[in-house]
N, C-alpha and C positions, 0 to 999 in steps of 0.2 A: 694861775694857783687861785685859789680862794679868796676875796679879801674881806672875808668871814670867819673867824676861827668857831667851830663850834664844839661842844661838850655832847655827845652822842650818849641816847638817842634826844632827838629833836620832839618834842612835838610840835603842833598847832592849829587849830579846828578844820574840820574839812570847809569851808570857808573860803577858809585863809591858803586852802590850797596855790593859786596864780600868786600871792606876797610872797614878797622878801619877808625870809626869817630874819629880825634883827635881837640878839640877844643884848638884853641891858640889864640881865639875871641872870645867872644859873640857878638850878632847884626850884624851890615850892617853904616859902619864907614858915605856913604851919603844918604843912609836910609831915600830919599824925592822921590820914584821914582812914580809916582801915581796910575800906574797899579800894583802897589808889594805890598804886601797881607807878607812877608815871615817874618818882624823881627819888624812890630807893636805893639807889644806885648809888657805889661811895662815891664816884664824882661826881655827881646832880646833888650836892651840901649847896644847900642856899650857901650863896655869898653876894652882894650887888658886885657887877663890873665898873673897872676902873673909868674915869668917865673918858681921861683922857684915849682910852683906850675906844670904846664907844664912838667919840667923834672922830679917829680914826679909823675906823671899819666905813662909818658915814661916808665921810671922805673916796677913800678906797672903791665905796658900791655906786660913787657917783663917777667915778674915772673909770669903773671899768662897763656899769648897766646904759653910760651916757643917754639918760632920757628915758632911759626904758621901762624904770621902777614906778607904777602907778600907786599899788599900797605897797606899807610896812604892814608888819605885823614885831609887835613890842616881845620877845619873847623874856625869860623861862614859864614859870608857873604864874608869876602874880608880880609881873610888870609895877602894877599901883600902888608896892610896897614902897617903894620911892617914894623920896617925899614933894613935894609940888613942885619945886625949886630945880631940883634934877629932873622929871621929868619935862618941866618947859624947856630948859638947855637943849636936852634932847629932840625935840619937839620943835626947837628953832634949826637945829647944825639941819634937821631932814629942812624944814623948809628952804634954810640958805643954801646945801647942798645937792637936794634930790629935788627941784622945782615941778617937776612934773608929780609930784607925788599928788596924791586927792583924799587917801583914805591912810588912817591909823589903824591901829585896832589892839586890844588887849588883853593876856586873862587878866583877872579881878575879884579878890577873896570879898563878901563884905563888910572885913575890919578893916581891912587897906583905906575903902573908903571913912567907916568910919574918924579917918582922922584927920580926912579933910572937909573942909566948908564945899559949900556950894560955890561960891566964891572962886576958890582954886577952882573946882572943877569945870570950871566957863570960864576961869582961863584958858584951860590945860583944852576944854573944847576950842576954842578961839582958837588957838594953835594949831587945833588938824586933830586933835583925838576924837575918831566921831564915832566909835564904839569899844563894848569893852565886853566879856564876855562872859558871865558867871556862873561860874556850876552850884547851881542852888542843891542839889541832889533831890531835894527832900521841904515840906512845908510843914512835916508834921516833926515836931520839936521829941517825941519816946524818938521816932527812926533817926532826928540827929545826935542825938545824944549816945544812941547803941555805935554810930560807924565814926564816934570820935570825931564832928565836924567841927565842934567850935564857932557854931556859929548856931541863931535859934531863926524860927521863924521870921520874930520882931524884929529881927539885924539884920537878917537879908532882906528884908520889907524894907525897912526905912535905906539902905544902903542903894538900894532897886530906884527907891521915890526922889533919894537924895538925885544919883545918876540921871535919869531922867528931868529931875529940876533942872540942871544944867544944860539938857540938851546935845550927854551922850547916849547915843540908842545902846538899848542893853537886847543881849542875846541872851536867854537863859537858858539849865540846861537841867533835867527831870532824869533821873534816874529811874527805867521800868523794872519792877520789882526786888528796889532796895529795901523796900518794906520783911523783904518775905513771903509765905505765906500768913505769918501772924499777925503783920502789920500792916499790910494791901490794901485792905478798904480806907484807915486813913490816914496812907502815907500818899495815898491818891487823890484825894477828897480835901485835903490842905495842903499838896501841893498845889491844888486847882483855883485853891480859893487863896494862894500865895500873889498864883500871875493875875488874877481875877481882880486882888487892891491896888497891881503895880503897873498894869495893861502895856507889858516888855512890850516891845516893836517884833522884837521876834522870841520865838519858843520853841525848844529840838528835848527832843526825846532820845535818852541810848538806851539800852538793855546791860544791867546790870552783868559782868563778867569777872571770874579771876581766872587767868594764865595760869597764875605759879601756885590755885589750890587758893580756899578762904580761910586760911589760920588764921591772920591778922583778924579779918572782922570776927571769927566767932570765940577768941578772947574775952572779946564785949559784947557778943549776941550771939551767944550760944544756942539760943533757939532757935538763930536763921533755917530754913526749909523754903531752897530758895522755888520760884513759882515754872511749871511746867507754859511751856506758848501757849495752851488755853491759858494758864491761868495768867499768863503777861499782856494778854489779849483781855480780857474782860478786866484786867488793873487800868490799860488802856482805854477800855469803853469809860469804866469810870471816868475815869480823868475829864475825858473827851464832855462825856457828860453835863458837866460838872461847872468845867469851864465856862465863865461868861465872857468871853474877850471883843472886844470895838476893832482893831484894824492891827491886830496882829499876826503876821510872819508868821505857819506850824508847819516842823518838821521834824519828821520820823520815818528818818531815810539815812540816818547810820549804819554803818557795814553791820553792826549788832542788832540790830531791829528784826524780829521775822516779816511784818508785813509794812512794807512803806506805804508811807503816810506825807502827803503833801495838802496846804489846803492855806488861806487864809481864813482867819479867827474874826468872829464868827460868822462870818459869809457862808464857807463852806461846812460849818458845824455835818449840818443832816448827812450832807457826802460821807463823811467822813466817819460817823456814825455807821451809815448804813453798811463800807466797805466793813469796817471790823467786826459787825452781827455778821456779816455775811462768812466773814473768813468764822467765824469762832460756830455757826452751824455748821457749816458745809468744809473742813478744813484741807480735807483732800481736794478739794478743787478752788483753794483761794491759790494765791499768787504770789505765797511763801517761797523768804529765801532761802536756798539749799543750807544745811547744818554748814557743806564746806566751805560757801562761800561768805560766810558771819565773820566777825573779829574786831578788834578795836582798831 
């Protein structure tokens, strides 16, 4: 019997594939982004889980997995919306009942960080919260407004700086193609500016896609026109060209990406630009992911 009660579908970052997925909330507290379908199912309505259920789940996991768990990912969409007290209690329970755990991580909306001081975030880091995944999506205020993100360049920047000051590693995600043809250039440039001003430890890009159609997006973004493969790669070229990072692990290898890019910025910037420009110049010879292999 599974020691954890999951509400399907369950989502986690690709790098958390080996982690124990521990739900502490269901759904997403914002859940208004018009590009996102992750938490739109009726059973994914946002609610914090009962503390006693969480503590009991941790105890059962400790009994079932007996020291095998090294990483824990706090699900669902934004566990960081919980109060510092509740998060601290959860982290303390993990530390007590599963002492082999070496890393705890979570998704994180910038607005959730606004509610917490650097001292509170540092307390969570000391209790084991090592990294958060921040879906910035874009650094451009026009694009953010068009997708109803509920954030701005400044609010995301402030959250990332606060997390960094507290010693929590930040994995930032940008959506390639989110501005469509009209806003592609400013989306790329301002997303790079956001990364440059915050210097996250990890930066990743995914290609925006709409498995269920783009009607929700177009309601507030009627002029959206999706980029083709060349447009996506040219936008990526501008993003990488504008990035001025000192020591950030960069990944553009999600299943949604046509061209896989991996490196450390800035050390590998020239190589990554060379890969992009070669693919743009000769797409028929580029190692592009076949359409059937792409997805979310």
